[in-house]
Steps between C-alpha positions, in 0.01 A plus 500: 500500500860629500805312625493673838135407558570142396794475741294647785212257438745212492653597837154543648398151387804357674384665823178299491561148631286195553376399849744207495791729420380745762499231770850387404621859513333553837648181646847600386464851643374365834792258515739790436347691791555205734856455374600821679606391852412836658139485374470135596633590845225762537235247393628245754513763775141608442347158434698299761598752771519221758802361312650794312554832676750781512691680226427394142869477415552264794211280386625493141850412618360176647378375163697213360473307180409135509767321303434164341790286621652340806871555465714785623422862566229690674194672362585835349333810638289691252653817366316745274237263367409138453678351202321166515128432516512122520623361831587140571278276291212746487389680187179698536343769288533796735700360787751687707666293768722646767688312765497730800705497815281542807556527873471120518787267415306390193461706189154557357397425142274781378289497184354836395242465227289755310171347387363727227167318463248334726481130402250422777546422867542124470738527208712763672518301823614194307762699314638651820541161666649350183763773498570441867551132429746588224682735740561209736593267215749748353699506824629146451872500413502879495771679700229693684283194559568141601699204372376145444263411786621763750146634545594687815670750267183583304433872529165666579320662208304820465269577206382855433236534230410845370174556312525861381183532294206390713172680563551494876805496727571226750791333678503131593749352746540122500761288675550156644367482855558179694267414788592248767194281559658266754839496669611327820842668496511877447874490439500192278525436128136595437548854626819548298332373184204729556735798526686396184177481300378844605555773238704270276286613207381859481266639235397862458255604229441870437240626253503863391151630428366806321487707820841388626611858575232523771631193683681535833676166446870565434537199270217625276644852495841369403379265226252756371770763455732253326259300289193717450607865499581526131271802455695703755872418478590805709299368794655157442855636516423725797371202700798281416750768593323560831527127570876504440527396134774692321359598163783397270476519121457123491218500755318783325540326164357172634203682652434689176512177300257333739264799499497502120441123490174543691346699216375304198409715198232360271482815287810668348333840514445471876866410545614802297268737689620363834865547403428857390321572828789360706751707298299816565482412870876448522566833325262675740671343801839602363382859465367499856834372631678780313268763651541347846879515472537842337193687628401344835272791589295452181481125562387554861225737386392247237487221759287707735247579228492138389423372851217743568 
């Protein structure tokens, strides 16, 4: 084996990672996707349209950081990307917390979570409610939350859980619903309390299944294109652009990193063959673009024959 072969084998071995390393890489890549306000705005718009609607830039402009402290200043609006993952006293593995301005006087604490495995229904339910509890707890003495025992200033919370690698697609909507069982004064304290309890906690769980592309549910389409379209990045980008996402170099880079993180290579040879295939595909696409630009009539004739 010559030096070149040895170097190539060494680089191939580095491309093969353990399942633990693969999960860590995937979690990091998913977190980077959510750290882009414009993509998070699209996710909120499609999963919670009853709260978030309109232009993506307008939705993203309402995001605010939760700052741990009680003195001076207001929450800063997010700019290009999130620079902090931990908010308040919370520190979770794949947590992204936004404080969002809504039409109501209150702001809304939003947790967007990507769950890359299925721990079981009971375990997942427990985890969701634990996180919600921490979201309330973290508001204490936070400039976006409440101070001391001023519980009237506690903000509503919204938890969005994305499960991108399930066998079947589904969407679950869960929220606090208060029911008045007895009331002798329709305008009294009981009615006001009932109204305050309604929708104070909102949970949306969206699972993206194998046949997600056949779903008519907008949330599934959105999450499928973002989190499960690694085999067809062109279709992924086309969808995002149609939905109003400007495909900047940063956005494209984050998507590429996430798409790559979904593939775990157990055999160096398979990794090398895949890279060679993708290089050939890119060269072929580049040649087609050149023909399309310089010889449109030839390209049109080619397209007609291809679609027969």
